[in-house]
PDB file as gemmi writes it, atoms N, CA and C in Angstrom:
CRYST1    1.000    1.000    1.000  90.00  90.00  90.00 P 1                      
ATOM      1  N   UNK A   1    -139.703 -48.843-102.852  1.00  0.00           N  
ATOM      2  CA  UNK A   1    -140.515 -47.700-103.201  1.00  0.00           C  
ATOM      3  C   UNK A   1    -140.589 -47.585-104.715  1.00  0.00           C  
ATOM      4  N   UNK A   2    -141.773 -47.587-105.229  1.00  0.00           N  
ATOM      5  CA  UNK A   2    -141.974 -47.531-106.677  1.00  0.00           C  
ATOM      6  C   UNK A   2    -142.277 -46.105-107.121  1.00  0.00           C  
ATOM      7  N   UNK A   3    -141.830 -45.782-108.308  1.00  0.00           N  
ATOM      8  CA  UNK A   3    -142.120 -44.461-108.909  1.00  0.00           C  
ATOM      9  C   UNK A   3    -143.298 -44.633-109.847  1.00  0.00           C  
ATOM     10  N   UNK A   4    -144.264 -43.780-109.706  1.00  0.00           N  
ATOM     11  CA  UNK A   4    -145.430 -43.852-110.579  1.00  0.00           C  
ATOM     12  C   UNK A   4    -145.151 -43.008-111.826  1.00  0.00           C  
ATOM     13  N   UNK A   5    -144.888 -43.671-112.949  1.00  0.00           N  
ATOM     14  CA  UNK A   5    -144.529 -42.971-114.175  1.00  0.00           C  
ATOM     15  C   UNK A   5    -145.653 -42.128-114.776  1.00  0.00           C  
ATOM     16  N   UNK A   6    -146.905 -42.570-114.742  1.00  0.00           N  
ATOM     17  CA  UNK A   6    -147.942 -41.713-115.323  1.00  0.00           C  
ATOM     18  C   UNK A   6    -147.998 -40.324-114.686  1.00  0.00           C  
ATOM     19  N   UNK A   7    -147.834 -40.229-113.366  1.00  0.00           N  
ATOM     20  CA  UNK A   7    -147.885 -38.915-112.732  1.00  0.00           C  
ATOM     21  C   UNK A   7    -146.643 -38.099-113.068  1.00  0.00           C  
ATOM     22  N   UNK A   8    -145.492 -38.746-113.173  1.00  0.00           N  
ATOM     23  CA  UNK A   8    -144.263 -38.047-113.541  1.00  0.00           C  
ATOM     24  C   UNK A   8    -144.378 -37.516-114.962  1.00  0.00           C  
ATOM     25  N   UNK A   9    -144.902 -38.339-115.874  1.00  0.00           N  
ATOM     26  CA  UNK A   9    -145.057 -37.914-117.260  1.00  0.00           C  
ATOM     27  C   UNK A   9    -146.067 -36.788-117.404  1.00  0.00           C  
ATOM     28  N   UNK A  10    -147.152 -36.852-116.676  1.00  0.00           N  
ATOM     29  CA  UNK A  10    -148.144 -35.785-116.778  1.00  0.00           C  
ATOM     30  C   UNK A  10    -147.586 -34.469-116.249  1.00  0.00           C  
ATOM     31  N   UNK A  11    -146.790 -34.526-115.185  1.00  0.00           N  
ATOM     32  CA  UNK A  11    -146.153 -33.304-114.674  1.00  0.00           C  
ATOM     33  C   UNK A  11    -145.176 -32.733-115.687  1.00  0.00           C  
ATOM     34  N   UNK A  12    -144.409 -33.593-116.355  1.00  0.00           N  
ATOM     35  CA  UNK A  12    -143.454 -33.126-117.361  1.00  0.00           C  
ATOM     36  C   UNK A  12    -144.186 -32.480-118.530  1.00  0.00           C  
ATOM     37  N   UNK A  13    -145.306 -33.065-118.956  1.00  0.00           N  
ATOM     38  CA  UNK A  13    -146.092 -32.482-120.051  1.00  0.00           C  
ATOM     39  C   UNK A  13    -146.625 -31.106-119.676  1.00  0.00           C  
ATOM     40  N   UNK A  14    -147.092 -30.955-118.465  1.00  0.00           N  
ATOM     41  CA  UNK A  14    -147.610 -29.667-118.025  1.00  0.00           C  
ATOM     42  C   UNK A  14    -146.520 -28.606-118.024  1.00  0.00           C  
ATOM     43  N   UNK A  15    -145.342 -28.958-117.582  1.00  0.00           N  
ATOM     44  CA  UNK A  15    -144.226 -28.007-117.567  1.00  0.00           C  
ATOM     45  C   UNK A  15    -143.847 -27.626-118.990  1.00  0.00           C  
ATOM     46  N   UNK A  16    -143.767 -28.611-119.879  1.00  0.00           N  
ATOM     47  CA  UNK A  16    -143.394 -28.331-121.268  1.00  0.00           C  
ATOM     48  C   UNK A  16    -144.428 -27.464-121.964  1.00  0.00           C  
ATOM     49  N   UNK A  17    -145.705 -27.725-121.761  1.00  0.00           N  
ATOM     50  CA  UNK A  17    -146.719 -26.936-122.443  1.00  0.00           C  
ATOM     51  C   UNK A  17    -146.792 -25.522-121.901  1.00  0.00           C  
ATOM     52  N   UNK A  18    -146.414 -25.317-120.655  1.00  0.00           N  
ATOM     53  CA  UNK A  18    -146.389 -23.957-120.116  1.00  0.00           C  
ATOM     54  C   UNK A  18    -145.239 -23.152-120.707  1.00  0.00           C  
ATOM     55  N   UNK A  19    -144.093 -23.808-120.921  1.00  0.00           N  
ATOM     56  CA  UNK A  19    -142.905 -23.103-121.373  1.00  0.00           C  
ATOM     57  C   UNK A  19    -142.809 -22.978-122.896  1.00  0.00           C  
ATOM     58  N   UNK A  20    -143.524 -23.786-123.634  1.00  0.00           N  
ATOM     59  CA  UNK A  20    -143.421 -23.773-125.083  1.00  0.00           C  
ATOM     60  C   UNK A  20    -144.769 -23.480-125.700  1.00  0.00           C  
ATOM     61  N   UNK A  21    -144.740 -22.723-126.798  1.00  0.00           N  
ATOM     62  CA  UNK A  21    -145.973 -22.477-127.530  1.00  0.00           C  
ATOM     63  C   UNK A  21    -146.192 -23.631-128.497  1.00  0.00           C  
ATOM     64  N   UNK A  22    -147.435 -23.864-128.841  1.00  0.00           N  
ATOM     65  CA  UNK A  22    -147.784 -24.958-129.743  1.00  0.00           C  
ATOM     66  C   UNK A  22    -147.384 -24.576-131.162  1.00  0.00           C  
ATOM     67  N   UNK A  23    -146.757 -25.504-131.856  1.00  0.00           N  
ATOM     68  CA  UNK A  23    -146.374 -25.305-133.247  1.00  0.00           C  
ATOM     69  C   UNK A  23    -147.331 -26.124-134.097  1.00  0.00           C  
ATOM     70  N   UNK A  24    -148.066 -25.483-135.012  1.00  0.00           N  
ATOM     71  CA  UNK A  24    -148.998 -26.225-135.856  1.00  0.00           C  
ATOM     72  C   UNK A  24    -148.267 -27.227-136.751  1.00  0.00           C  
ATOM     73  N   UNK A  25    -148.946 -28.291-137.083  1.00  0.00           N  
ATOM     74  CA  UNK A  25    -148.366 -29.307-137.954  1.00  0.00           C  
ATOM     75  C   UNK A  25    -148.049 -28.683-139.311  1.00  0.00           C  
ATOM     76  N   UNK A  26    -146.865 -28.968-139.835  1.00  0.00           N  
ATOM     77  CA  UNK A  26    -146.465 -28.431-141.132  1.00  0.00           C  
ATOM     78  C   UNK A  26    -145.723 -27.112-141.044  1.00  0.00           C  
ATOM     79  N   UNK A  27    -145.402 -26.654-139.840  1.00  0.00           N  
ATOM     80  CA  UNK A  27    -144.710 -25.380-139.634  1.00  0.00           C  
ATOM     81  C   UNK A  27    -143.500 -25.583-138.729  1.00  0.00           C  
ATOM     82  N   UNK A  28    -142.561 -24.628-138.814  1.00  0.00           N  
ATOM     83  CA  UNK A  28    -141.449 -24.587-137.874  1.00  0.00           C  
ATOM     84  C   UNK A  28    -141.372 -23.175-137.305  1.00  0.00           C  
ATOM     85  N   UNK A  29    -140.992 -23.058-136.041  1.00  0.00           N  
ATOM     86  CA  UNK A  29    -140.828 -21.716-135.479  1.00  0.00           C  
ATOM     87  C   UNK A  29    -139.448 -21.160-135.817  1.00  0.00           C  
ATOM     88  N   UNK A  30    -139.401 -19.887-136.155  1.00  0.00           N  
ATOM     89  CA  UNK A  30    -138.137 -19.198-136.390  1.00  0.00           C  
ATOM     90  C   UNK A  30    -138.159 -17.888-135.620  1.00  0.00           C  
ATOM     91  N   UNK A  31    -136.978 -17.431-135.227  1.00  0.00           N  
ATOM     92  CA  UNK A  31    -136.839 -16.149-134.544  1.00  0.00           C  
ATOM     93  C   UNK A  31    -136.150 -15.182-135.492  1.00  0.00           C  
ATOM     94  N   UNK A  32    -136.750 -14.001-135.640  1.00  0.00           N  
ATOM     95  CA  UNK A  32    -136.275 -13.008-136.600  1.00  0.00           C  
ATOM     96  C   UNK A  32    -136.255 -11.653-135.923  1.00  0.00           C  
ATOM     97  N   UNK A  33    -135.282 -10.823-136.298  1.00  0.00           N  
ATOM     98  CA  UNK A  33    -135.258  -9.455-135.805  1.00  0.00           C  
ATOM     99  C   UNK A  33    -133.887  -9.031-135.347  1.00  0.00           C  
ATOM    100  N   UNK A  34    -133.856  -7.825-134.783  1.00  0.00           N  
ATOM    101  CA  UNK A  34    -132.607  -7.287-134.271  1.00  0.00           C  
ATOM    102  C   UNK A  34    -132.116  -8.123-133.100  1.00  0.00           C  
ATOM    103  N   UNK A  35    -130.844  -7.962-132.771  1.00  0.00           N  
ATOM    104  CA  UNK A  35    -130.249  -8.772-131.706  1.00  0.00           C  
ATOM    105  C   UNK A  35    -130.969  -8.605-130.374  1.00  0.00           C  
ATOM    106  N   UNK A  36    -131.417  -7.402-130.090  1.00  0.00           N  
ATOM    107  CA  UNK A  36    -132.062  -7.151-128.797  1.00  0.00           C  
ATOM    108  C   UNK A  36    -133.534  -7.558-128.780  1.00  0.00           C  
ATOM    109  N   UNK A  37    -134.177  -7.531-129.936  1.00  0.00           N  
ATOM    110  CA  UNK A  37    -135.626  -7.751-129.976  1.00  0.00           C  
ATOM    111  C   UNK A  37    -135.983  -8.731-131.083  1.00  0.00           C  
ATOM    112  N   UNK A  38    -135.967 -10.024-130.758  1.00  0.00           N  
ATOM    113  CA  UNK A  38    -136.336 -11.046-131.737  1.00  0.00           C  
ATOM    114  C   UNK A  38    -137.766 -11.493-131.492  1.00  0.00           C  
ATOM    115  N   UNK A  39    -138.472 -11.737-132.590  1.00  0.00           N  
ATOM    116  CA  UNK A  39    -139.853 -12.211-132.506  1.00  0.00           C  
ATOM    117  C   UNK A  39    -139.959 -13.581-133.154  1.00  0.00           C  
ATOM    118  N   UNK A  40    -140.910 -14.349-132.655  1.00  0.00           N  
ATOM    119  CA  UNK A  40    -141.122 -15.712-133.137  1.00  0.00           C  
ATOM    120  C   UNK A  40    -142.197 -15.722-134.215  1.00  0.00           C  
ATOM    121  N   UNK A  41    -141.907 -16.417-135.319  1.00  0.00           N  
ATOM    122  CA  UNK A  41    -142.852 -16.564-136.425  1.00  0.00           C  
ATOM    123  C   UNK A  41    -142.925 -18.033-136.814  1.00  0.00           C  
ATOM    124  N   UNK A  42    -144.060 -18.431-137.349  1.00  0.00           N  
ATOM    125  CA  UNK A  42    -144.256 -19.790-137.837  1.00  0.00           C  
ATOM    126  C   UNK A  42    -144.079 -19.781-139.357  1.00  0.00           C  
ATOM    127  N   UNK A  43    -143.234 -20.670-139.845  1.00  0.00           N  
ATOM    128  CA  UNK A  43    -142.912 -20.740-141.263  1.00  0.00           C  
ATOM    129  C   UNK A  43    -143.356 -22.093-141.788  1.00  0.00           C  
ATOM    130  N   UNK A  44    -144.072 -22.127-142.921  1.00  0.00           N  
ATOM    131  CA  UNK A  44    -144.460 -23.420-143.498  1.00  0.00           C  
ATOM    132  C   UNK A  44    -143.234 -24.225-143.916  1.00  0.00           C  
ATOM    133  N   UNK A  45    -143.284 -25.520-143.757  1.00  0.00           N  
ATOM    134  CA  UNK A  45    -142.171 -26.375-144.143  1.00  0.00           C  
ATOM    135  C   UNK A  45    -141.854 -26.279-145.632  1.00  0.00           C  
ATOM    136  N   UNK A  46    -142.831 -25.915-146.441  1.00  0.00           N  
ATOM    137  CA  UNK A  46    -142.602 -25.803-147.880  1.00  0.00           C  
ATOM    138  C   UNK A  46    -141.576 -24.725-148.218  1.00  0.00           C  
ATOM    139  N   UNK A  47    -141.386 -23.739-147.336  1.00  0.00           N  
ATOM    140  CA  UNK A  47    -140.387 -22.692-147.563  1.00  0.00           C  
ATOM    141  C   UNK A  47    -138.966 -23.251-147.552  1.00  0.00           C  
ATOM    142  N   UNK A  48    -138.750 -24.350-146.856  1.00  0.00           N  
ATOM    143  CA  UNK A  48    -137.397 -24.888-146.700  1.00  0.00           C  
ATOM    144  C   UNK A  48    -136.780 -25.327-148.023  1.00  0.00           C  
ATOM    145  N   UNK A  49    -137.595 -25.655-149.005  1.00  0.00           N  
ATOM    146  CA  UNK A  49    -137.058 -26.086-150.294  1.00  0.00           C  
ATOM    147  C   UNK A  49    -136.813 -24.919-151.248  1.00  0.00           C  
ATOM    148  N   UNK A  50    -137.217 -23.716-150.878  1.00  0.00           N  
ATOM    149  CA  UNK A  50    -137.037 -22.549-151.739  1.00  0.00           C  
ATOM    150  C   UNK A  50    -135.586 -22.058-151.645  1.00  0.00           C  
ATOM    151  N   UNK A  51    -134.942 -21.800-152.806  1.00  0.00           N  
ATOM    152  CA  UNK A  51    -133.537 -21.360-152.788  1.00  0.00           C  
ATOM    153  C   UNK A  51    -133.305 -20.052-152.026  1.00  0.00           C  
ATOM    154  N   UNK A  52    -134.240 -19.132-152.071  1.00  0.00           N  
ATOM    155  CA  UNK A  52    -134.084 -17.860-151.364  1.00  0.00           C  
ATOM    156  C   UNK A  52    -134.095 -18.098-149.859  1.00  0.00           C  
ATOM    157  N   UNK A  53    -135.000 -18.944-149.387  1.00  0.00           N  
ATOM    158  CA  UNK A  53    -135.061 -19.257-147.958  1.00  0.00           C  
ATOM    159  C   UNK A  53    -133.846 -20.074-147.534  1.00  0.00           C  
ATOM    160  N   UNK A  54    -133.359 -20.934-148.418  1.00  0.00           N  
ATOM    161  CA  UNK A  54    -132.162 -21.717-148.103  1.00  0.00           C  
ATOM    162  C   UNK A  54    -130.949 -20.811-147.928  1.00  0.00           C  
ATOM    163  N   UNK A  55    -130.909 -19.700-148.658  1.00  0.00           N  
ATOM    164  CA  UNK A  55    -129.839 -18.727-148.472  1.00  0.00           C  
ATOM    165  C   UNK A  55    -129.873 -18.153-147.050  1.00  0.00           C  
ATOM    166  N   UNK A  56    -131.074 -17.841-146.560  1.00  0.00           N  
ATOM    167  CA  UNK A  56    -131.203 -17.373-145.178  1.00  0.00           C  
ATOM    168  C   UNK A  56    -130.734 -18.433-144.184  1.00  0.00           C  
ATOM    169  N   UNK A  57    -131.064 -19.676-144.462  1.00  0.00           N  
ATOM    170  CA  UNK A  57    -130.647 -20.764-143.572  1.00  0.00           C  
ATOM    171  C   UNK A  57    -129.129 -20.927-143.574  1.00  0.00           C  
ATOM    172  N   UNK A  58    -128.497 -20.731-144.722  1.00  0.00           N  
ATOM    173  CA  UNK A  58    -127.037 -20.814-144.779  1.00  0.00           C  
ATOM    174  C   UNK A  58    -126.399 -19.690-143.979  1.00  0.00           C  
ATOM    175  N   UNK A  59    -126.981 -18.488-144.061  1.00  0.00           N  
ATOM    176  CA  UNK A  59    -126.458 -17.374-143.274  1.00  0.00           C  
ATOM    177  C   UNK A  59    -126.648 -17.625-141.781  1.00  0.00           C  
ATOM    178  N   UNK A  60    -127.769 -18.250-141.422  1.00  0.00           N  
ATOM    179  CA  UNK A  60    -127.999 -18.598-140.012  1.00  0.00           C  
ATOM    180  C   UNK A  60    -126.958 -19.604-139.545  1.00  0.00           C  
ATOM    181  N   UNK A  61    -126.630 -20.559-140.396  1.00  0.00           N  
ATOM    182  CA  UNK A  61    -125.610 -21.553-140.045  1.00  0.00           C  
ATOM    183  C   UNK A  61    -124.247 -20.894-139.876  1.00  0.00           C  
ATOM    184  N   UNK A  62    -123.908 -19.950-140.770  1.00  0.00           N  
ATOM    185  CA  UNK A  62    -122.617 -19.267-140.682  1.00  0.00           C  
ATOM    186  C   UNK A  62    -122.517 -18.435-139.401  1.00  0.00           C  
ATOM    187  N   UNK A  63    -123.626 -17.783-139.034  1.00  0.00           N  
ATOM    188  CA  UNK A  63    -123.581 -16.901-137.866  1.00  0.00           C  
ATOM    189  C   UNK A  63    -123.700 -17.649-136.541  1.00  0.00           C  
ATOM    190  N   UNK A  64    -124.607 -18.617-136.482  1.00  0.00           N  
ATOM    191  CA  UNK A  64    -124.889 -19.285-135.220  1.00  0.00           C  
ATOM    192  C   UNK A  64    -124.402 -20.726-135.146  1.00  0.00           C  
ATOM    193  N   UNK A  65    -124.120 -21.343-136.289  1.00  0.00           N  
ATOM    194  CA  UNK A  65    -123.800 -22.771-136.286  1.00  0.00           C  
ATOM    195  C   UNK A  65    -125.028 -23.535-135.819  1.00  0.00           C  
ATOM    196  N   UNK A  66    -124.835 -24.433-134.892  1.00  0.00           N  
ATOM    197  CA  UNK A  66    -125.973 -25.167-134.341  1.00  0.00           C  
ATOM    198  C   UNK A  66    -126.330 -24.686-132.948  1.00  0.00           C  
ATOM    199  N   UNK A  67    -125.763 -23.567-132.541  1.00  0.00           N  
ATOM    200  CA  UNK A  67    -126.042 -22.997-131.229  1.00  0.00           C  
ATOM    201  C   UNK A  67    -126.939 -21.783-131.397  1.00  0.00           C  
ATOM    202  N   UNK A  68    -128.233 -21.983-131.297  1.00  0.00           N  
ATOM    203  CA  UNK A  68    -129.191 -20.893-131.449  1.00  0.00           C  
ATOM    204  C   UNK A  68    -129.609 -20.421-130.059  1.00  0.00           C  
ATOM    205  N   UNK A  69    -129.274 -19.175-129.703  1.00  0.00           N  
ATOM    206  CA  UNK A  69    -129.479 -18.692-128.332  1.00  0.00           C  
ATOM    207  C   UNK A  69    -130.949 -18.624-127.908  1.00  0.00           C  
ATOM    208  N   UNK A  70    -131.875 -18.517-128.836  1.00  0.00           N  
ATOM    209  CA  UNK A  70    -133.286 -18.410-128.480  1.00  0.00           C  
ATOM    210  C   UNK A  70    -133.921 -19.781-128.245  1.00  0.00           C  
ATOM    211  N   UNK A  71    -133.172 -20.850-128.513  1.00  0.00           N  
ATOM    212  CA  UNK A  71    -133.719 -22.182-128.330  1.00  0.00           C  
ATOM    213  C   UNK A  71    -134.394 -22.711-129.572  1.00  0.00           C  
ATOM    214  N   UNK A  72    -134.484 -21.925-130.605  1.00  0.00           N  
ATOM    215  CA  UNK A  72    -135.061 -22.321-131.880  1.00  0.00           C  
ATOM    216  C   UNK A  72    -134.222 -21.747-132.997  1.00  0.00           C  
ATOM    217  N   UNK A  73    -134.635 -21.990-134.206  1.00  0.00           N  
ATOM    218  CA  UNK A  73    -133.906 -21.512-135.372  1.00  0.00           C  
ATOM    219  C   UNK A  73    -133.948 -19.986-135.419  1.00  0.00           C  
ATOM    220  N   UNK A  74    -132.779 -19.357-135.383  1.00  0.00           N  
ATOM    221  CA  UNK A  74    -132.676 -17.903-135.417  1.00  0.00           C  
ATOM    222  C   UNK A  74    -132.161 -17.484-136.784  1.00  0.00           C  
ATOM    223  N   UNK A  75    -132.907 -16.623-137.468  1.00  0.00           N  
ATOM    224  CA  UNK A  75    -132.528 -16.166-138.795  1.00  0.00           C  
ATOM    225  C   UNK A  75    -131.972 -14.750-138.677  1.00  0.00           C  
ATOM    226  N   UNK A  76    -130.737 -14.543-139.143  1.00  0.00           N  
ATOM    227  CA  UNK A  76    -130.092 -13.240-138.988  1.00  0.00           C  
ATOM    228  C   UNK A  76    -130.497 -12.251-140.083  1.00  0.00           C  
ATOM    229  N   UNK A  77    -131.670 -11.670-139.952  1.00  0.00           N  
ATOM    230  CA  UNK A  77    -132.100 -10.611-140.864  1.00  0.00           C  
ATOM    231  C   UNK A  77    -133.147  -9.768-140.153  1.00  0.00           C  
ATOM    232  N   UNK A  78    -133.420  -8.610-140.719  1.00  0.00           N  
ATOM    233  CA  UNK A  78    -134.417  -7.731-140.116  1.00  0.00           C  
ATOM    234  C   UNK A  78    -135.821  -8.279-140.387  1.00  0.00           C  
ATOM    235  N   UNK A  79    -136.765  -7.830-139.592  1.00  0.00           N  
ATOM    236  CA  UNK A  79    -138.150  -8.266-139.788  1.00  0.00           C  
ATOM    237  C   UNK A  79    -138.683  -7.801-141.139  1.00  0.00           C  
ATOM    238  N   UNK A  80    -138.285  -6.600-141.567  1.00  0.00           N  
ATOM    239  CA  UNK A  80    -138.755  -6.072-142.847  1.00  0.00           C  
ATOM    240  C   UNK A  80    -138.305  -6.963-144.004  1.00  0.00           C  
ATOM    241  N   UNK A  81    -137.028  -7.369-143.974  1.00  0.00           N  
ATOM    242  CA  UNK A  81    -136.512  -8.246-145.021  1.00  0.00           C  
ATOM    243  C   UNK A  81    -137.218  -9.600-144.977  1.00  0.00           C  
ATOM    244  N   UNK A  82    -137.450 -10.110-143.782  1.00  0.00           N  
ATOM    245  CA  UNK A  82    -138.139 -11.391-143.626  1.00  0.00           C  
ATOM    246  C   UNK A  82    -139.557 -11.311-144.181  1.00  0.00           C  
ATOM    247  N   UNK A  83    -140.265 -10.211-143.902  1.00  0.00           N  
ATOM    248  CA  UNK A  83    -141.629 -10.036-144.418  1.00  0.00           C  
ATOM    249  C   UNK A  83    -141.640  -9.945-145.937  1.00  0.00           C  
ATOM    250  N   UNK A  84    -140.684  -9.225-146.506  1.00  0.00           N  
ATOM    251  CA  UNK A  84    -140.663  -9.113-147.967  1.00  0.00           C  
ATOM    252  C   UNK A  84    -140.348 -10.470-148.609  1.00  0.00           C  
ATOM    253  N   UNK A  85    -139.444 -11.221-147.996  1.00  0.00           N  
ATOM    254  CA  UNK A  85    -139.113 -12.547-148.511  1.00  0.00           C  
ATOM    255  C   UNK A  85    -140.316 -13.478-148.440  1.00  0.00           C  
ATOM    256  N   UNK A  86    -140.980 -13.516-147.295  1.00  0.00           N  
ATOM    257  CA  UNK A  86    -142.117 -14.428-147.145  1.00  0.00           C  
ATOM    258  C   UNK A  86    -143.298 -14.005-148.007  1.00  0.00           C  
ATOM    259  N   UNK A  87    -143.447 -12.714-148.259  1.00  0.00           N  
ATOM    260  CA  UNK A  87    -144.542 -12.290-149.144  1.00  0.00           C  
ATOM    261  C   UNK A  87    -144.261 -12.734-150.575  1.00  0.00           C  
ATOM    262  N   UNK A  88    -142.992 -12.767-150.988  1.00  0.00           N  
ATOM    263  CA  UNK A  88    -142.641 -13.285-152.311  1.00  0.00           C  
ATOM    264  C   UNK A  88    -142.914 -14.774-152.390  1.00  0.00           C  
ATOM    265  N   UNK A  89    -142.616 -15.491-151.316  1.00  0.00           N  
ATOM    266  CA  UNK A  89    -142.815 -16.938-151.305  1.00  0.00           C  
ATOM    267  C   UNK A  89    -144.291 -17.296-151.291  1.00  0.00           C  
ATOM    268  N   UNK A  90    -145.130 -16.433-150.759  1.00  0.00           N  
ATOM    269  CA  UNK A  90    -146.568 -16.702-150.705  1.00  0.00           C  
ATOM    270  C   UNK A  90    -147.232 -16.570-152.060  1.00  0.00           C  
ATOM    271  N   UNK A  91    -146.612 -15.832-152.967  1.00  0.00           N  
ATOM    272  CA  UNK A  91    -147.206 -15.618-154.304  1.00  0.00           C  
ATOM    273  C   UNK A  91    -147.063 -16.819-155.182  1.00  0.00           C  
TER     274      UNK A  91                                                      
END                                                                             
């Protein structure tokens, strides 16, 4: 009995696309907010080289290590602080 890989792969793709949102090229998804209510945001990869954003990443590493409960990068700060930081980076 042979397994038909194209049908198995197409089924896996359908399941993955249903469960995950599309991430545009050049961005990474991050989760920000209070412990009970985190929201997903797309961050340009260029932010990763900014020292202020790297500070947030270090705090995320200290708090979560490599175990992020949301399945993506979780940043431990409020949405207001995240918005003010990203608005500075956009300038």
